[in-house]
C-alpha positions as CSV (number, residue, x, y, z in Angstrom):
1,X,406.1,180.9,251.3
2,X,406.0,184.6,250.5
3,X,403.6,183.9,247.7
4,X,401.3,182.0,250.0
5,X,401.4,184.8,252.6
6,X,400.7,187.3,249.9
7,X,397.6,185.3,248.8
8,X,396.4,185.0,252.4
9,X,396.7,188.7,253.0
10,X,395.0,189.5,249.7
11,X,392.1,187.3,250.6
12,X,391.8,188.9,254.1
13,X,391.9,192.3,252.5
14,X,389.2,191.4,250.0
15,X,387.0,189.9,252.6
16,X,387.6,192.8,255.0
17,X,386.6,195.3,252.3
18,X,383.5,193.2,251.4
19,X,382.4,193.1,255.1
20,X,383.3,196.7,256.0
21,X,381.8,198.5,253.0
22,X,378.1,197.9,254.0
23,X,378.9,198.9,257.6
24,X,380.7,202.1,256.4
25,X,377.7,202.8,254.1
26,X,375.4,202.4,257.1
27,X,377.4,204.7,259.3
28,X,377.5,207.3,256.4
29,X,373.7,207.1,256.1
30,X,373.1,207.3,259.9
31,X,375.2,210.5,260.2
32,X,373.9,212.3,257.1
33,X,372.6,215.7,257.9
34,X,371.2,218.6,255.9
35,X,373.1,219.2,252.7
36,X,376.7,217.8,253.1
37,X,376.8,218.2,256.9
38,X,377.2,215.4,259.4
39,X,375.2,214.9,262.6
40,X,375.1,212.4,265.4
41,X,371.4,213.1,266.1
42,X,370.4,209.5,265.0
43,X,373.0,208.0,267.4
44,X,371.9,210.2,270.3
45,X,368.3,209.2,269.7
46,X,369.2,205.6,270.6
47,X,369.3,206.6,274.3
48,X,366.3,208.9,274.2
49,X,363.7,206.9,272.3
50,X,361.6,205.3,275.0
51,X,360.4,202.4,272.8
52,X,363.9,201.7,271.6
53,X,365.4,201.7,275.1
54,X,362.6,199.4,276.3
55,X,363.2,197.0,273.4
56,X,367.0,197.0,274.0
57,X,366.4,196.2,277.7
58,X,364.0,193.4,276.8
59,X,366.3,191.9,274.3
60,X,369.3,192.0,276.7
61,X,367.2,190.3,279.4
62,X,366.0,187.7,276.9
63,X,369.6,187.0,275.8
64,X,370.7,186.5,279.4
65,X,367.8,184.2,280.3
66,X,368.3,182.3,277.1
67,X,372.0,181.8,277.8
68,X,371.3,180.7,281.4
69,X,368.5,178.3,280.3
70,X,370.4,176.8,277.4
71,X,373.6,176.2,279.5
72,X,371.6,174.8,282.5
73,X,369.9,172.4,280.0
74,X,372.8,171.3,277.9
75,X,375.9,171.2,280.0
76,X,374.6,168.7,282.7
77,X,372.7,166.7,280.1
78,X,375.6,166.4,277.7
79,X,378.0,165.6,280.5
80,X,375.7,162.9,281.9
81,X,375.3,161.4,278.4
82,X,379.1,161.5,277.9
83,X,379.8,159.8,281.2
84,X,377.0,157.4,281.8
85,X,375.0,156.7,278.6
86,X,377.2,157.3,275.6
87,X,374.8,155.3,273.4
88,X,372.2,158.1,273.8
89,X,374.6,160.6,272.2
90,X,373.2,160.3,268.7
91,X,369.6,160.6,270.0
92,X,370.4,163.8,272.0
93,X,372.3,165.2,269.0
94,X,369.3,164.5,266.7
95,X,366.9,166.2,269.1
96,X,369.2,169.3,269.5
97,X,369.8,169.7,265.8
98,X,366.1,169.2,264.9
99,X,365.2,172.9,265.0
100,X,367.7,173.5,262.2
101,X,365.4,171.6,259.8
102,X,362.2,173.5,260.9
103,X,361.6,177.0,259.5
104,X,360.8,179.7,262.0
105,X,357.4,180.4,260.5
106,X,356.5,176.7,261.1
107,X,357.7,176.9,264.7
108,X,355.5,179.9,265.3
109,X,352.4,178.2,263.8
110,X,353.0,175.2,266.0
111,X,353.9,177.1,269.2
112,X,351.2,179.9,269.0
113,X,348.5,177.8,270.7
114,X,351.0,176.8,273.4
115,X,351.8,180.4,274.0
116,X,348.2,181.2,274.5
117,X,348.4,179.1,277.6
118,X,351.9,180.5,278.5
119,X,350.5,184.0,278.4
120,X,347.5,183.0,280.5
121,X,349.6,181.4,283.2
122,X,352.7,183.7,283.2
123,X,351.3,186.9,281.6
124,X,352.1,188.5,278.3
125,X,355.6,189.5,279.1
126,X,358.1,189.3,276.1
127,X,360.4,187.4,278.5
128,X,358.3,184.3,277.9
129,X,360.0,184.2,274.5
130,X,362.9,182.6,276.4
131,X,361.3,179.2,276.0
132,X,361.2,179.3,272.2
133,X,364.6,181.0,272.0
134,X,366.2,178.2,273.9
135,X,364.8,175.8,271.2
136,X,366.2,178.0,268.5
137,X,369.7,178.2,269.9
138,X,369.9,174.4,270.8
139,X,371.7,173.4,267.5
140,X,374.4,176.0,267.7
141,X,375.0,175.7,271.5
142,X,375.0,172.0,271.2
143,X,377.8,172.0,268.6
144,X,379.9,174.5,270.6
145,X,379.7,172.5,273.8
146,X,380.1,169.2,272.0
147,X,383.4,170.6,270.4
148,X,384.6,171.4,273.9
149,X,383.7,168.0,275.3
150,X,385.3,166.2,272.4
151,X,388.6,168.0,273.0
152,X,388.9,166.7,276.6
153,X,388.9,163.2,278.0
154,X,386.1,163.9,280.4
155,X,385.5,160.2,281.2
156,X,389.1,159.7,282.6
157,X,389.1,163.0,284.4
158,X,385.7,162.3,286.0
159,X,386.7,158.7,287.1
160,X,390.0,160.1,288.6
161,X,388.0,162.8,290.5
162,X,385.5,160.3,291.7
163,X,388.3,157.9,292.9
164,X,389.6,160.9,294.9
165,X,386.3,161.4,296.6
166,X,384.8,164.1,294.5
167,X,380.9,164.2,294.3
168,X,379.2,164.4,290.9
169,X,378.5,168.1,291.7
170,X,382.2,168.7,292.2
171,X,383.0,166.8,289.0
172,X,380.6,169.0,287.0
173,X,381.6,172.3,288.6
174,X,385.4,171.8,289.0
175,X,386.3,169.3,286.4
176,X,383.9,169.5,283.4
177,X,383.0,173.2,283.3
178,X,386.6,174.6,283.6
179,X,387.8,172.3,280.8
180,X,385.0,173.2,278.4
181,X,385.0,176.9,279.2
182,X,385.8,177.8,275.7
183,X,382.8,175.8,274.4
184,X,380.5,177.3,277.0
185,X,381.5,180.9,276.1
186,X,381.1,180.2,272.4
187,X,377.6,178.8,273.0
188,X,376.8,181.9,275.1
189,X,378.1,184.3,272.4
190,X,376.1,182.5,269.7
191,X,373.0,182.5,271.8
192,X,373.3,186.2,272.5
193,X,373.8,187.0,268.8
194,X,370.9,184.9,267.7
195,X,368.5,186.4,270.3
196,X,369.5,190.0,269.5
197,X,369.0,189.3,265.8
198,X,365.8,187.3,265.9
199,X,362.8,189.0,264.2
200,X,360.3,186.5,262.8
201,X,359.0,184.8,265.9
202,X,358.9,187.9,268.1
203,X,357.1,189.8,265.3
204,X,354.5,187.1,264.6
205,X,353.9,186.6,268.4
206,X,353.4,190.4,268.8
207,X,356.4,191.1,271.1
208,X,358.5,194.3,270.8
209,X,362.0,193.1,270.8
210,X,365.0,195.0,269.4
211,X,364.6,193.8,265.8
212,X,360.9,194.4,265.8
213,X,361.3,198.0,267.0
214,X,364.2,198.5,264.5
215,X,361.8,197.4,261.7
216,X,359.1,199.9,263.0
217,X,361.7,202.7,263.4
218,X,362.7,202.1,259.8
219,X,359.3,203.2,258.6
220,X,359.4,206.6,260.4
221,X,363.1,207.3,261.0
222,X,365.5,205.3,258.9
223,X,368.6,206.9,260.2
224,X,367.9,205.9,263.8
225,X,367.0,202.4,262.6
226,X,370.3,202.1,260.8
227,X,372.3,203.5,263.7
228,X,370.8,200.9,266.0
229,X,371.7,198.1,263.5
230,X,375.3,199.3,263.4
231,X,375.4,199.4,267.2
232,X,374.1,195.8,267.3
233,X,376.8,194.7,264.9
234,X,379.5,196.5,266.9
235,X,378.3,194.8,270.1
236,X,378.4,191.4,268.5
237,X,382.0,192.1,267.3
238,X,383.0,193.2,270.8
239,X,381.5,189.9,272.2
240,X,383.8,188.0,269.8
241,X,386.8,190.0,271.0
242,X,385.9,189.2,274.6
243,X,385.5,185.5,273.7
244,X,389.0,185.5,272.2
245,X,390.4,187.0,275.5
246,X,388.6,185.0,278.1
247,X,388.7,181.6,276.4
248,X,392.4,180.8,276.0
249,X,393.6,177.3,275.2
250,X,393.9,175.3,278.3
251,X,396.4,172.6,277.7
252,X,397.3,170.3,280.5
253,X,394.8,171.9,282.9
254,X,392.6,168.8,283.4
255,X,394.8,166.9,285.8
256,X,395.4,170.1,287.9
257,X,391.6,170.4,288.3
258,X,391.4,166.8,289.4
259,X,394.0,167.2,292.1
260,X,392.2,170.3,293.4
261,X,388.9,168.4,293.5
């Protein structure tokens, strides 16, 4: 047992060093001053560069809209399929996983003519990227929510709630969502991480999101660009920590929710 524990810890240490070294190198580069001195000028510039602040705001808004749109699309649809038409599960899964097989550049080529009409009808706001980002995150969000649904006997819980007089809206809000909370939060975190890290589509459609501005900053101020990249990584890590705290295992909670409904 001690040998296995030593092997596990050795692997964790090696993986930790492998992941931390590039981040430490980025921090060292972003704090490098004249000679051997250190400065936080690049980090302070994150809040003073107007283009960067605007890009961060846009990307955060895109992330929130993408999460909301993805969950509103997937949670009711997947619940309905699970409860009413389980034979459609494979078809829905195929549709949701399809974006994984299509390169981003191909998606842009196909969607560019559509976005000409979207820009005409809704304006050229970068927030219109929400539509294509929802498509991009579908495979990952679907897997996360599907894992949550597979861990709970939603059919039995829903039938019990309906027999006690609960409406379908109550079943969704008070039975399904509380029991798959972990899957929903996982889908939200994955969606936020993907939106904050997406570059190809935003760049080719000429929208200034966070990654596009980081790329432009790298051409004139590499230190600020690297500092923003590290900050984005830290933000994603904090999201994972929040996920671990707010999505505890819920064992035996299903029947309590049914009784409350």
